[in-house]
C-alpha positions as CSV (number, residue, x, y, z in Angstrom):
1,X,0.0,0.0,0.0
2,X,2.7,2.5,0.9
3,X,5.5,3.4,-1.5
4,X,8.1,6.0,-2.3
5,X,8.6,6.9,1.4
6,X,4.9,7.2,2.0
7,X,2.7,5.8,4.7
8,X,-1.0,5.1,4.9
9,X,-3.0,6.0,8.1
10,X,-5.9,3.6,8.0
11,X,-9.2,5.0,9.4
12,X,-12.7,3.4,9.8
13,X,-14.7,5.1,7.1
14,X,-14.4,7.0,3.9
15,X,-16.0,10.0,5.7
16,X,-13.2,10.0,8.3
17,X,-10.6,9.7,5.5
18,X,-12.1,12.6,3.6
19,X,-12.4,14.7,6.7
20,X,-8.8,13.8,7.7
21,X,-7.5,14.7,4.3
22,X,-8.9,18.1,4.5
23,X,-7.6,18.7,8.0
24,X,-4.1,17.6,7.0
25,X,-4.0,19.7,3.8
26,X,-5.2,22.7,5.9
27,X,-2.2,22.0,8.1
28,X,0.3,21.9,5.2
29,X,0.5,18.1,4.8
30,X,-0.1,16.6,1.4
31,X,-2.7,13.9,1.9
32,X,-4.6,11.6,-0.5
33,X,-7.5,9.3,0.3
34,X,-7.2,5.7,-0.9
35,X,-9.0,2.5,-0.6
36,X,-7.3,-0.2,1.4
37,X,-7.3,-3.2,-0.9
38,X,-6.8,-5.8,1.9
39,X,-8.8,-4.5,5.0
40,X,-9.2,-6.7,8.0
41,X,-12.2,-6.7,10.4
42,X,-10.7,-4.1,12.7
43,X,-10.4,-1.5,10.0
44,X,-14.1,-0.9,9.2
45,X,-14.5,-0.3,5.5
46,X,-10.8,0.1,4.9
47,X,-10.0,3.6,3.7
48,X,-6.7,5.3,4.4
49,X,-5.0,8.6,4.1
50,X,-1.6,8.5,2.3
51,X,1.0,11.0,3.5
52,X,4.8,11.3,3.1
53,X,6.8,9.2,5.6
54,X,8.3,12.3,7.3
55,X,4.8,13.6,8.1
56,X,3.3,10.5,9.7
57,X,3.7,11.4,13.4
58,X,2.5,14.9,12.8
59,X,-0.5,13.7,10.7
60,X,-1.5,11.1,13.3
61,X,-1.4,13.8,16.0
62,X,-3.6,16.1,14.0
63,X,-6.1,13.4,13.3
64,X,-6.2,12.3,16.9
65,X,-6.8,15.9,18.0
66,X,-9.8,16.1,15.7
67,X,-11.2,12.8,17.0
68,X,-10.4,10.7,14.0
69,X,-9.1,7.3,15.1
70,X,-6.2,5.8,13.2
71,X,-6.5,2.0,13.4
72,X,-3.3,1.2,11.7
73,X,-0.3,2.8,10.1
74,X,1.0,1.0,7.0
75,X,4.5,1.6,5.7
76,X,5.6,3.9,8.6
């Protein structure tokens, strides 16, 4: 799922992913919503927010502060 030094922060719904993308972009972090092609039962519908590897900790903190739960970080 992750490539080129990028990580995916998996969230529980497409709504959370879209909301998270907007929050991150407003904070200066490039973010892209993508479908998790191999979700497990803990991940809800399996959407994620792809960010560059150097922004993972900051992105996770921003999402947590907004009440968006990251259920898994892939590639980070």
